[in-house]
C-alpha positions in Angstrom: -143.6 65.0 -10.0 -143.7 65.3 -13.7 -144.7 68.9 -14.5 -145.7 70.1 -18.0 -144.9 73.8 -18.6 -146.3 76.2 -21.2 -144.6 79.5 -21.9 -141.3 78.0 -20.7 -139.1 80.3 -22.9 -140.6 83.6 -21.7 -139.1 85.8 -19.0 -141.3 84.4 -16.3 -141.5 80.9 -17.7 -137.7 80.4 -17.7 -137.7 81.1 -14.0 -140.6 78.8 -13.4 -138.7 76.0 -15.2 -135.5 76.7 -13.1 -137.5 76.7 -9.9 -139.2 73.4 -10.7 -135.9 71.7 -11.7 -134.2 72.9 -8.5 -137.0 71.3 -6.5 -136.4 68.0 -8.1 -139.4 67.9 -10.4 -139.2 66.3 -13.9 -140.1 69.1 -16.3 -141.4 68.8 -19.9 -142.0 72.0 -21.7 -143.6 73.1 -24.9 -141.7 75.3 -27.4 -142.5 76.6 -30.9 -138.8 77.1 -31.7 -136.4 74.1 -31.5 -133.1 75.1 -29.9 -134.5 77.9 -27.6 -134.7 75.6 -24.6 -131.2 74.7 -23.8 -131.6 73.3 -20.3 -130.4 69.8 -20.1 -132.7 68.8 -17.2 -135.8 69.7 -19.3 -137.5 67.6 -22.0 -138.9 69.7 -24.8 -142.0 69.1 -27.0 -142.1 71.0 -30.2 -145.5 72.6 -31.0 -147.9 75.4 -30.5 -150.2 75.8 -27.5 -153.2 76.0 -29.8 -152.4 72.6 -31.3 -154.3 69.8 -29.5 -151.8 67.2 -30.6 -148.9 69.1 -29.1 -150.9 69.5 -25.9 -151.5 65.7 -25.8 -147.8 65.0 -26.2 -146.9 67.6 -23.6 -149.3 66.1 -21.0 -148.4 62.5 -21.6 -147.5 61.1 -18.1 -147.7 64.6 -16.5 -148.9 65.1 -12.9 -149.5 68.8 -13.1 -149.4 71.7 -15.5 -148.0 75.2 -15.1 -148.6 78.0 -17.6 -146.7 81.2 -18.0 -148.0 81.8 -21.5 -147.8 85.3 -22.9 -149.2 86.4 -26.2 -147.3 87.8 -29.1 -148.0 91.4 -30.1 -151.5 91.6 -31.5 -152.6 88.2 -30.3 -155.6 89.1 -28.1 -157.3 85.7 -27.9 -154.4 83.4 -26.8 -155.7 82.5 -23.4 -159.4 82.0 -24.3 -158.2 79.9 -27.2 -155.8 77.7 -25.3 -157.9 77.2 -22.1 -160.6 74.9 -23.6 -158.0 72.9 -25.5 -156.0 72.4 -22.4 -159.0 71.5 -20.3 -159.8 68.7 -22.8 -156.2 67.5 -22.9 -156.0 67.4 -19.1 -159.2 65.5 -18.8 -158.0 63.0 -21.4 -154.6 62.6 -19.7 -156.1 62.4 -16.2 -154.3 65.5 -15.0 -156.1 67.6 -12.5 -153.7 70.3 -11.2 -153.3 73.5 -13.2 -151.4 76.6 -12.1 -151.2 79.7 -14.3 -150.4 83.4 -14.4 -153.4 85.6 -14.9 -153.5 89.4 -14.1 -154.4 91.7 -11.3 -156.6 93.7 -13.7 -159.3 91.1 -13.8 -162.1 90.9 -11.2 -163.6 87.8 -9.7 -166.7 87.3 -7.5 -165.9 88.0 -3.9 -163.1 90.5 -4.5 -162.5 93.1 -1.8 -160.0 95.2 -3.7 -158.7 98.5 -2.3 -160.0 101.7 -3.8 -156.6 102.0 -5.5 -156.8 98.6 -7.1 -160.4 99.0 -8.1 -159.4 102.1 -10.0 -156.4 100.4 -11.6 -158.6 97.4 -12.6 -161.2 99.7 -14.2 -158.4 101.6 -16.1 -156.8 98.4 -17.3 -160.1 97.0 -18.4 -160.9 100.2 -20.3 -157.5 100.7 -21.9 -156.4 97.1 -22.2 -159.4 96.1 -24.3 -159.4 92.6 -25.7 -156.1 91.6 -24.0 -157.6 92.1 -20.5 -160.9 90.6 -21.6 -159.0 87.5 -22.8 -157.8 86.8 -19.3 -161.3 87.2 -17.9 -162.7 84.8 -20.5 -160.0 82.3 -19.7 -161.0 82.3 -16.0 -164.6 81.4 -17.0 -163.3 78.4 -18.9 -161.4 77.2 -15.9 -164.2 78.0 -13.5 -166.5 75.6 -15.5 -163.8 72.9 -15.9 -164.2 71.0 -12.6 -160.4 70.7 -12.5 -158.0 71.8 -9.7 -157.0 75.1 -11.2 -155.4 78.2 -9.7 -155.0 81.4 -11.6 -152.5 83.7 -9.9 -153.2 87.5 -10.3 -149.9 89.4 -10.0 -149.4 93.2 -10.4 -146.5 94.7 -12.3 -143.7 92.2 -12.8 -140.2 93.5 -12.2 -136.8 92.0 -12.9 -135.3 92.5 -9.4 -133.7 89.9 -7.1 -136.2 87.8 -5.2 -137.1 88.7 -1.7 -138.3 85.2 -0.9 -141.6 86.6 0.4 -145.0 86.9 -1.3 -148.1 88.5 0.0 -151.2 86.7 -1.2 -154.9 86.6 -0.6 -157.9 85.1 -2.4 -159.7 88.4 -2.7 -158.0 91.2 -0.7 -155.5 93.6 -2.3 -151.9 93.3 -1.4 -150.1 96.4 -0.1 -147.5 96.5 -2.9 -148.0 97.1 -6.6 -145.2 94.9 -8.0 -143.6 91.5 -7.6 -140.2 90.2 -8.7 -140.6 87.6 -11.4 -138.4 85.1 -9.4 -140.8 85.4 -6.4 -143.8 84.8 -8.7 -142.1 81.8 -10.2 -141.4 80.4 -6.7 -145.0 80.9 -5.7 -146.3 79.1 -8.8 -143.9 76.2 -8.0 -145.2 76.1 -4.5 -148.8 75.7 -5.7 -147.9 72.7 -7.8 -147.7 70.5 -4.7 -150.0 72.4 -2.4 -153.8 72.4 -2.2 -153.8 76.1 -1.6 -156.2 78.3 -3.7 -157.8 75.4 -5.6 -160.4 76.8 -7.9 -159.4 80.3 -6.8 -157.6 83.3 -8.4 -155.4 84.8 -5.6 -154.0 88.3 -5.7 -150.3 88.4 -5.0 -147.5 91.0 -4.7 -143.9 91.2 -3.4 -143.0 92.1 0.2 
């Protein structure tokens, strides 16, 4: 498959790209800064995620899209800004599958979070302000898109070796409160070719 990746130069995005390449996918990635993406197996499109022309170039010939976008400091509207642009670009390009990193702090209808996680979510929503609200508003855009989206809600990301195991559920809290980035990257890559959690926002954690 030809997979378009946003956020490919970030800590999680680099691992997503590596995982996709290892699985034999053709990867094309968006970058604002030429020269930051040195992987020979990856094609790079220069541009910003808020630029519709860059998104059209990125999605040309793509079969699926994976996003590990993370905002720069002070940018609290990145996800709500990019989501409608990406929906339009995907529709125009005939691409249906979208897999992205969201956050465990957002709530979705049907959630059966543990008391611990309900408290954590409330705290994050209160202290995180617009940054947390941005993720919630992004989900609304995708929920109305009609596309085959999945927004993965991880807890704290840690830079530890992968375990190869991920606990996941559409609405029920995992037992652990962290996940290695490499395990999250592998889970995202899994979803590219699986119909699991279509139009859902699964909660995940390491095992």
